[in-house]
ZALUMMAR-950139 format. One record per residue (C-alpha): residue in one letter; residue number from 0; x, y, z. Coordinates in nm, 4 decimals. Example, Ala and Ser with C-alpha at 12.3 -4.5 7.8 and 13.67 -1.06 7.14 Angstrom:
BEGIN
+----+-----+----------+----------+----------+
! aa !   i !     east !    north !       up !
+----+-----+----------+----------+----------+
!  A !   0 !   1.2300 !  -0.4500 !   0.7800 !
!  S !   1 !   1.3670 !  -0.1060 !   0.7140 !
+----+-----+----------+----------+----------+
***
This chain:
BEGIN
+----+-----+----------+----------+----------+
! aa !   i !     east !    north !       up !
+----+-----+----------+----------+----------+
!  M !   0 !   0.0000 !   0.0000 !   0.0000 !
!  P !   1 !   0.1439 !   0.3440 !  -0.0932 !
!  V !   2 !   0.2644 !   0.5586 !   0.1979 !
!  I !   3 !   0.2000 !   0.9317 !   0.2397 !
!  A !   4 !   0.3997 !   1.1184 !   0.5060 !
!  I !   5 !   0.2660 !   1.4259 !   0.6850 !
!  M !   6 !   0.5464 !   1.6091 !   0.8662 !
!  Y !   7 !   0.4856 !   1.8673 !   1.1380 !
!  D !   8 !   0.6788 !   2.1290 !   1.3212 !
!  F !   9 !   0.5481 !   2.1266 !   1.6791 !
!  D !  10 !   0.5708 !   2.4636 !   1.8548 !
!  N !  11 !   0.2996 !   2.7001 !   1.7272 !
!  T !  12 !   0.2024 !   2.4411 !   1.4676 !
!  L !  13 !   0.0360 !   2.1756 !   1.6831 !
!  S !  14 !   0.0824 !   2.3452 !   2.0223 !
!  T !  15 !  -0.0351 !   2.6991 !   2.0924 !
!  E !  16 !   0.3020 !   2.8137 !   2.2346 !
!  D !  17 !   0.6619 !   2.6970 !   2.2576 !
!  M !  18 !   0.6556 !   2.3729 !   2.4550 !
!  E !  19 !   0.8945 !   2.5003 !   2.7237 !
!  D !  20 !   0.6647 !   2.7946 !   2.7993 !
!  Y !  21 !   0.3770 !   2.6047 !   2.9596 !
!  S !  22 !   0.5312 !   2.4787 !   3.2819 !
!  F !  23 !   0.9067 !   2.4240 !   3.2498 !
!  I !  24 !   1.0126 !   2.7899 !   3.2371 !
!  P !  25 !   0.7730 !   2.8989 !   3.5156 !
!  S !  26 !   0.9109 !   2.6142 !   3.7304 !
!  L !  27 !   1.2501 !   2.7918 !   3.7197 !
!  G !  28 !   1.0990 !   3.1112 !   3.8539 !
!  Y !  29 !   1.1307 !   3.3022 !   3.5254 !
!  T !  30 !   0.8717 !   3.4580 !   3.3040 !
!  V !  31 !   0.8780 !   3.3293 !   2.9479 !
!  P !  32 !   1.0343 !   3.6512 !   2.8050 !
!  E !  33 !   1.3006 !   3.6516 !   3.0813 !
!  F !  34 !   1.4150 !   3.2982 !   3.0090 !
!  W !  35 !   1.4350 !   3.3405 !   2.6318 !
!  A !  36 !   1.6178 !   3.6719 !   2.6724 !
!  I !  37 !   1.8842 !   3.4931 !   2.8809 !
!  A !  38 !   1.9151 !   3.2040 !   2.6353 !
!  N !  39 !   1.9264 !   3.4274 !   2.3272 !
!  E !  40 !   2.1773 !   3.6703 !   2.4750 !
!  F !  41 !   2.4007 !   3.3808 !   2.5812 !
!  G !  42 !   2.3877 !   3.2401 !   2.2291 !
!  R !  43 !   2.4716 !   3.5757 !   2.0683 !
!  R !  44 !   2.7532 !   3.6461 !   2.3113 !
!  E !  45 !   2.9142 !   3.3063 !   2.2616 !
!  R !  46 !   2.8292 !   3.2898 !   1.8892 !
!  M !  47 !   2.6549 !   2.9605 !   1.9575 !
!  D !  48 !   2.3871 !   2.7794 !   1.7628 !
!  G !  49 !   2.0543 !   2.9000 !   1.9035 !
!  I !  50 !   1.9227 !   2.5519 !   1.9786 !
!  L !  51 !   2.2369 !   2.4511 !   2.1682 !
!  A !  52 !   2.2221 !   2.7826 !   2.3538 !
!  Y !  53 !   1.8708 !   2.7262 !   2.4849 !
!  M !  54 !   1.9478 !   2.3635 !   2.5768 !
!  F !  55 !   2.2557 !   2.4731 !   2.7734 !
!  T !  56 !   2.0556 !   2.7463 !   2.9444 !
!  M !  57 !   1.7922 !   2.4921 !   3.0502 !
!  M !  58 !   2.0607 !   2.2738 !   3.2097 !
!  Q !  59 !   2.2395 !   2.5637 !   3.3745 !
!  E !  60 !   1.9331 !   2.7355 !   3.5181 !
!  A !  61 !   1.7878 !   2.4102 !   3.6496 !
!  R !  62 !   2.1190 !   2.3291 !   3.8210 !
!  R !  63 !   2.1396 !   2.6769 !   3.9753 !
!  R !  64 !   1.8042 !   2.6211 !   4.1401 !
!  G !  65 !   1.9094 !   2.2876 !   4.2859 !
!  R !  66 !   1.6750 !   2.0895 !   4.0625 !
!  P !  67 !   1.8845 !   1.9077 !   3.8012 !
!  L !  68 !   1.7262 !   1.8702 !   3.4604 !
!  T !  69 !   1.5924 !   1.5145 !   3.4317 !
!  R !  70 !   1.4170 !   1.3199 !   3.1605 !
!  A !  71 !   1.1291 !   1.2523 !   3.3995 !
!  A !  72 !   1.0778 !   1.6232 !   3.4679 !
!  L !  73 !   1.0735 !   1.7113 !   3.0984 !
!  T !  74 !   0.8332 !   1.4321 !   3.0109 !
!  E !  75 !   0.6071 !   1.5463 !   3.2931 !
!  A !  76 !   0.6128 !   1.8989 !   3.1476 !
!  G !  77 !   0.4675 !   1.7582 !   2.8273 !
!  K !  78 !   0.1392 !   1.6910 !   3.0044 !
!  D !  79 !   0.0766 !   2.0656 !   3.0271 !
!  I !  80 !   0.0966 !   2.1334 !   2.6528 !
!  E !  81 !  -0.2102 !   2.2989 !   2.5036 !
!  L !  82 !  -0.2979 !   2.1923 !   2.1506 !
!  F !  83 !  -0.4792 !   2.3817 !   1.8772 !
!  P !  84 !  -0.8482 !   2.2972 !   1.8206 !
!  G !  85 !  -0.8988 !   1.9557 !   1.6642 !
!  V !  86 !  -0.5399 !   1.8321 !   1.6976 !
!  A !  87 !  -0.6295 !   1.5526 !   1.9403 !
!  E !  88 !  -0.8761 !   1.3979 !   1.6938 !
!  W !  89 !  -0.6855 !   1.4862 !   1.3766 !
!  F !  90 !  -0.4565 !   1.1862 !   1.3401 !
!  G !  91 !  -0.7164 !   0.9115 !   1.3690 !
!  R !  92 !  -0.9504 !   1.0920 !   1.1293 !
!  I !  93 !  -0.6784 !   1.1537 !   0.8680 !
!  N !  94 !  -0.5541 !   0.7954 !   0.8960 !
!  A !  95 !  -0.9041 !   0.6628 !   0.8343 !
!  F !  96 !  -0.9496 !   0.8958 !   0.5368 !
!  G !  97 !  -0.6205 !   0.7785 !   0.3880 !
!  A !  98 !  -0.7213 !   0.4150 !   0.4339 !
!  S !  99 !  -1.0457 !   0.4865 !   0.2459 !
!  L ! 100 !  -0.8273 !   0.6007 !  -0.0476 !
!  G ! 101 !  -0.6095 !   0.2910 !  -0.0338 !
!  V ! 102 !  -0.3020 !   0.4621 !   0.1158 !
!  T ! 103 !  -0.1245 !   0.4530 !   0.4518 !
!  V ! 104 !  -0.0759 !   0.7922 !   0.6174 !
!  E ! 105 !   0.2213 !   0.8305 !   0.8527 !
!  H ! 106 !   0.2837 !   1.1283 !   1.0788 !
!  Y ! 107 !   0.6263 !   1.2635 !   1.1775 !
!  I ! 108 !   0.7505 !   1.5460 !   1.3992 !
!  I ! 109 !   1.0473 !   1.7552 !   1.2835 !
!  S ! 110 !   1.1021 !   2.0092 !   1.5617 !
!  S ! 111 !   1.3660 !   2.2245 !   1.7250 !
!  G ! 112 !   1.1823 !   2.1646 !   2.0522 !
!  L ! 113 !   1.2550 !   1.8771 !   2.2886 !
!  R ! 114 !   1.1695 !   1.5161 !   2.2150 !
!  E ! 115 !   1.1295 !   1.4432 !   2.5862 !
!  I ! 116 !   0.8565 !   1.7048 !   2.6297 !
!  I ! 117 !   0.6764 !   1.5902 !   2.3148 !
!  E ! 118 !   0.6863 !   1.2306 !   2.4417 !
!  G ! 119 !   0.4953 !   1.3445 !   2.7495 !
!  C ! 120 !   0.2106 !   1.5103 !   2.5600 !
!  A ! 121 !  -0.1237 !   1.3500 !   2.4810 !
!  I ! 122 !  -0.0589 !   1.2946 !   2.1088 !
!  S ! 123 !   0.2915 !   1.1461 !   2.1211 !
!  G ! 124 !   0.1678 !   0.8013 !   2.0200 !
!  A ! 125 !   0.0346 !   0.9336 !   1.6884 !
!  F ! 126 !   0.3795 !   0.9710 !   1.5318 !
!  K ! 127 !   0.5852 !   0.7072 !   1.3546 !
!  E ! 128 !   0.8966 !   0.9013 !   1.4583 !
!  I ! 129 !   0.9738 !   1.2166 !   1.6531 !
!  F ! 130 !   1.2775 !   1.4024 !   1.5218 !
!  A ! 131 !   1.3502 !   1.6720 !   1.7784 !
!  S ! 132 !   1.6306 !   1.8057 !   1.9940 !
!  E ! 133 !   1.7212 !   1.5709 !   2.2739 !
!  F ! 134 !   1.9522 !   1.5389 !   2.5747 !
!  Y ! 135 !   2.1876 !   1.2571 !   2.6685 !
!  Y ! 136 !   2.1302 !   1.1525 !   3.0326 !
!  D ! 137 !   2.3740 !   1.0163 !   3.2895 !
!  E ! 138 !   2.3153 !   0.7113 !   3.5063 !
!  N ! 139 !   2.0932 !   0.9205 !   3.7364 !
!  G ! 140 !   1.8692 !   1.0363 !   3.4559 !
!  V ! 141 !   2.0128 !   1.3897 !   3.4623 !
!  A ! 142 !   2.0762 !   1.5758 !   3.1364 !
!  A ! 143 !   2.4514 !   1.5735 !   3.0714 !
!  W ! 144 !   2.4952 !   1.6720 !   2.7056 !
!  P ! 145 !   2.2921 !   1.7536 !   2.3927 !
!  K ! 146 !   2.2293 !   1.4235 !   2.2161 !
!  L ! 147 !   2.0655 !   1.5814 !   1.9119 !
!  S ! 148 !   2.0215 !   1.9438 !   1.8090 !
!  V ! 149 !   1.7647 !   2.0168 !   1.5387 !
!  N ! 150 !   1.8060 !   2.3668 !   1.4002 !
!  Y ! 151 !   1.6250 !   2.5289 !   1.1120 !
!  T ! 152 !   1.8473 !   2.4067 !   0.8302 !
!  S ! 153 !   1.9252 !   2.0631 !   0.9748 !
!  K ! 154 !   1.5515 !   1.9883 !   0.9676 !
!  T ! 155 !   1.5911 !   1.9014 !   0.6017 !
!  Q ! 156 !   1.8013 !   1.5908 !   0.6741 !
!  F ! 157 !   1.5003 !   1.4338 !   0.8416 !
!  V ! 158 !   1.2914 !   1.4835 !   0.5299 !
!  Y ! 159 !   1.5558 !   1.2787 !   0.3458 !
!  R ! 160 !   1.5460 !   1.0163 !   0.6209 !
!  I ! 161 !   1.1704 !   0.9797 !   0.5817 !
!  N ! 162 !   1.2106 !   0.9700 !   0.2035 !
!  K ! 163 !   1.4584 !   0.6801 !   0.2240 !
!  G ! 164 !   1.3098 !   0.5111 !   0.5308 !
!  V ! 165 !   1.6327 !   0.5599 !   0.7291 !
!  L ! 166 !   1.4869 !   0.6727 !   1.0622 !
!  D ! 167 !   1.7844 !   0.5872 !   1.2860 !
!  V ! 168 !   1.9620 !   0.9231 !   1.3327 !
!  S ! 169 !   2.2921 !   0.7468 !   1.3975 !
!  D ! 170 !   2.2822 !   0.5792 !   1.0550 !
!  D ! 171 !   2.4446 !   0.8284 !   0.8205 !
!  K ! 172 !   2.5986 !   0.5644 !   0.5941 !
!  T ! 173 !   2.2657 !   0.4354 !   0.4633 !
!  L ! 174 !   2.1231 !   0.7862 !   0.4470 !
!  N ! 175 !   2.4044 !   0.9039 !   0.2199 !
!  A ! 176 !   2.4150 !   0.5910 !   0.0063 !
!  S ! 177 !   2.2905 !   0.6150 !  -0.3509 !
!  M ! 178 !   1.9360 !   0.4830 !  -0.3882 !
!  P ! 179 !   1.7187 !   0.4665 !  -0.7031 !
!  D ! 180 !   1.4116 !   0.6896 !  -0.6785 !
!  D ! 181 !   1.1722 !   0.4011 !  -0.7294 !
!  S ! 182 !   1.3128 !   0.2189 !  -0.4258 !
!  K ! 183 !   1.2695 !   0.5094 !  -0.1815 !
!  R ! 184 !   1.0082 !   0.4367 !   0.0821 !
!  V ! 185 !   0.8155 !   0.7675 !   0.0668 !
!  P ! 186 !   0.8500 !   0.9667 !  -0.2563 !
!  F ! 187 !   0.8782 !   1.3433 !  -0.2132 !
!  T ! 188 !   0.5583 !   1.3692 !  -0.4157 !
!  N ! 189 !   0.3855 !   1.1843 !  -0.1295 !
!  M ! 190 !   0.4896 !   1.4347 !   0.1383 !
!  I ! 191 !   0.3066 !   1.7191 !   0.3126 !
!  Y ! 192 !   0.4869 !   1.9573 !   0.5500 !
!  L ! 193 !   0.3059 !   2.1728 !   0.8080 !
!  G ! 194 !   0.4858 !   2.4555 !   0.9869 !
!  D ! 195 !   0.4260 !   2.8033 !   1.1215 !
!  G ! 196 !   0.6966 !   3.0332 !   0.9959 !
!  L ! 197 !   1.0447 !   3.1158 !   0.8721 !
!  S ! 198 !   1.2100 !   2.8336 !   1.0657 !
!  D ! 199 !   1.0223 !   2.5891 !   0.8444 !
!  V ! 200 !   1.1130 !   2.7514 !   0.5120 !
!  P ! 201 !   1.3980 !   2.5085 !   0.4225 !
!  C ! 202 !   1.1619 !   2.2100 !   0.4487 !
!  M ! 203 !   0.8834 !   2.3978 !   0.2728 !
!  K ! 204 !   1.1165 !   2.4854 !  -0.0147 !
!  M ! 205 !   1.2118 !   2.1176 !  -0.0430 !
!  M ! 206 !   0.8468 !   2.0291 !  -0.0844 !
!  H ! 207 !   0.8088 !   2.2928 !  -0.3557 !
!  A ! 208 !   1.1220 !   2.1766 !  -0.5398 !
!  Y ! 209 !   1.0476 !   1.8032 !  -0.5281 !
!  G ! 210 !   0.6725 !   1.7947 !  -0.5872 !
!  G ! 211 !   0.5370 !   1.7644 !  -0.2345 !
!  A ! 212 !   0.3092 !   2.0168 !  -0.0613 !
!  S ! 213 !   0.3597 !   2.2649 !   0.2218 !
!  I ! 214 !   0.1157 !   2.4451 !   0.4486 !
!  A ! 215 !   0.1827 !   2.7329 !   0.6893 !
!  V ! 216 !  -0.0544 !   2.7687 !   0.9843 !
!  Y ! 217 !  -0.1152 !   3.0774 !   1.1964 !
!  K ! 218 !  -0.2877 !   3.1438 !   1.5278 !
!  D ! 219 !  -0.5535 !   3.4113 !   1.5187 !
!  E ! 220 !  -0.4656 !   3.6486 !   1.2400 !
!  M ! 221 !  -0.2925 !   3.6160 !   0.9058 !
!  T ! 222 !   0.0302 !   3.7976 !   0.9910 !
!  P ! 223 !   0.2434 !   3.9785 !   0.7309 !
!  G ! 224 !   0.5083 !   3.7093 !   0.7676 !
!  V ! 225 !   0.2645 !   3.4315 !   0.6775 !
!  K ! 226 !   0.1268 !   3.6308 !   0.3829 !
!  E ! 227 !   0.4825 !   3.6811 !   0.2586 !
!  L ! 228 !   0.5486 !   3.3064 !   0.2668 !
!  L ! 229 !   0.2607 !   3.2565 !   0.0255 !
!  S ! 230 !   0.3235 !   3.5583 !  -0.1980 !
!  R ! 231 !   0.6898 !   3.4657 !  -0.2435 !
!  G ! 232 !   0.6119 !   3.1061 !  -0.3276 !
!  R ! 233 !   0.7766 !   2.9642 !  -0.0175 !
!  V ! 234 !   0.4621 !   2.7781 !   0.0861 !
!  D ! 235 !   0.1686 !   2.6375 !  -0.1094 !
!  Y ! 236 !  -0.1174 !   2.7187 !   0.1307 !
!  I ! 237 !  -0.1831 !   2.9150 !   0.4502 !
!  Y ! 238 !  -0.4563 !   2.8397 !   0.7045 !
!  K ! 239 !  -0.5575 !   2.9189 !   1.0574 !
!  A ! 240 !  -0.4367 !   2.6448 !   1.2931 !
!  D ! 241 !  -0.7777 !   2.4792 !   1.3161 !
!  Y ! 242 !  -0.7558 !   2.1020 !   1.2750 !
!  R ! 243 !  -1.1265 !   2.0330 !   1.3248 !
!  E ! 244 !  -1.3231 !   1.8444 !   1.0628 !
!  G ! 245 !  -1.4500 !   2.0714 !   0.7877 !
!  S ! 246 !  -1.1928 !   2.3471 !   0.8482 !
!  G ! 247 !  -0.9966 !   2.4881 !   0.5555 !
!  L ! 248 !  -0.6880 !   2.3034 !   0.6724 !
!  D ! 249 !  -0.8755 !   1.9742 !   0.7020 !
!  T ! 250 !  -1.0319 !   2.0120 !   0.3568 !
!  T ! 251 !  -0.7047 !   2.0950 !   0.1817 !
!  V ! 252 !  -0.5081 !   1.8134 !   0.3447 !
!  K ! 253 !  -0.7786 !   1.5681 !   0.2378 !
!  N ! 254 !  -0.7669 !   1.7056 !  -0.1167 !
!  L ! 255 !  -0.3905 !   1.6634 !  -0.1202 !
!  L ! 256 !  -0.4304 !   1.3045 !  -0.0016 !
!  R ! 257 !  -0.6808 !   1.2438 !  -0.2821 !
!  R ! 258 !  -0.4410 !   1.3860 !  -0.5382 !
!  M ! 259 !  -0.1477 !   1.1816 !  -0.4113 !
!  A ! 260 !  -0.3538 !   0.8620 !  -0.3877 !
!  T ! 261 !  -0.4795 !   0.9119 !  -0.7438 !
!  A ! 262 !  -0.1269 !   0.9702 !  -0.8743 !
!  D ! 263 !  -0.0102 !   0.6524 !  -0.7027 !
!  A ! 264 !  -0.3005 !   0.4531 !  -0.8435 !
!  L ! 265 !  -0.2262 !   0.5771 !  -1.1974 !
!  A ! 266 !   0.1442 !   0.5005 !  -1.1603 !
!  E ! 267 !   0.0635 !   0.1496 !  -1.0381 !
!  E ! 268 !  -0.1711 !   0.0939 !  -1.3324 !
!  N ! 269 !   0.0956 !   0.2131 !  -1.5762 !
!  A ! 270 !   0.3499 !  -0.0238 !  -1.4203 !
!  R ! 271 !   0.0994 !  -0.3100 !  -1.4334 !
!  Q ! 272 !   0.0293 !  -0.2544 !  -1.8026 !
!  L ! 273 !   0.3986 !  -0.2300 !  -1.8897 !
!  Q ! 274 !   0.4668 !  -0.5503 !  -1.7006 !
!  M ! 275 !   0.1784 !  -0.7221 !  -1.8815 !
!  I ! 276 !   0.3104 !  -0.6120 !  -2.2232 !
!  C ! 277 !   0.6630 !  -0.7300 !  -2.1415 !
!  R ! 278 !   0.5302 !  -1.0638 !  -2.0239 !
!  T ! 279 !   0.3185 !  -1.1034 !  -2.3383 !
!  E ! 280 !   0.6110 !  -1.0200 !  -2.5680 !
!  E ! 281 !   0.8362 !  -1.2585 !  -2.3800 !
!  L ! 282 !   0.5800 !  -1.5369 !  -2.4111 !
!  S ! 283 !   0.5295 !  -1.4631 !  -2.7831 !
!  G ! 284 !   0.9017 !  -1.4864 !  -2.8402 !
!  Q ! 285 !   0.9175 !  -1.8228 !  -2.6707 !
!  L ! 286 !   0.6270 !  -1.9608 !  -2.8746 !
!  A ! 287 !   0.7402 !  -1.8269 !  -3.2144 !
!  L ! 288 !   0.8411 !  -2.1064 !  -3.4520 !
!  P ! 289 !   1.1711 !  -2.0775 !  -3.6377 !
!  Q ! 290 !   1.1441 !  -1.9871 !  -4.0071 !
!  M ! 291 !   1.2156 !  -2.2747 !  -4.2467 !
!  E ! 292 !   1.4645 !  -2.2062 !  -4.5243 !
!  D ! 293 !   1.3904 !  -2.3238 !  -4.8822 !
+----+-----+----------+----------+----------+
***
């Protein structure tokens, strides 16, 4: 059965705020703006990647307050995430719709947020894989080092991983190996990417270049930044982050699934007919009698 992959950013795409904002940052005694000001200033001062800067700041500030950063604490923080309307029911409904078209729909997260927090939220079981920043933990379960940092441009490698079916982030050899297009697990033409802004542009541009589809979502109002994404051709569609049945987002995703399922069905029929012709010609050749000479 053909596979269609829907890939999502998380913060402000599925959740209403950055995932750290709900309970983790307040637990440190900071307001949300205070914490991000510290992390961003540290990153600028040290000329550090922004994702590594915020991960280091999380470790440092937790340690300063005598409450080491643990996997358990981050997973617990995931329970406080607030999702956009309809997100909780979205995955089951879209999966069932895909099945009615004869395709399998898989969902993936590609996020600069934290895998541990996402794993603690109510929808974590909906995803085939969660590609997100992650800590390495010592024997006591305390964060000791960044295990994976997913910044804006490195997001694109995970699109390639989904394309080839190489989901183990430690397996670079297979990822970089040459592979015929027809043997790739999820063609780019069977991909949909959902994000909320400029940080998602590299993945959105990949979709545009390789025949997939991209959608930018926004909270309450269509901001100038979102309008610019559409007007400059960086994204195919823009919608309010409303995942309920019958919304504009729901309707367009279903239409994209229809289009992709139809293209797959036509390609399969073409391959079937070519195979039938080849088989017929081969059989005719075997049955042909040799010409008798005078």
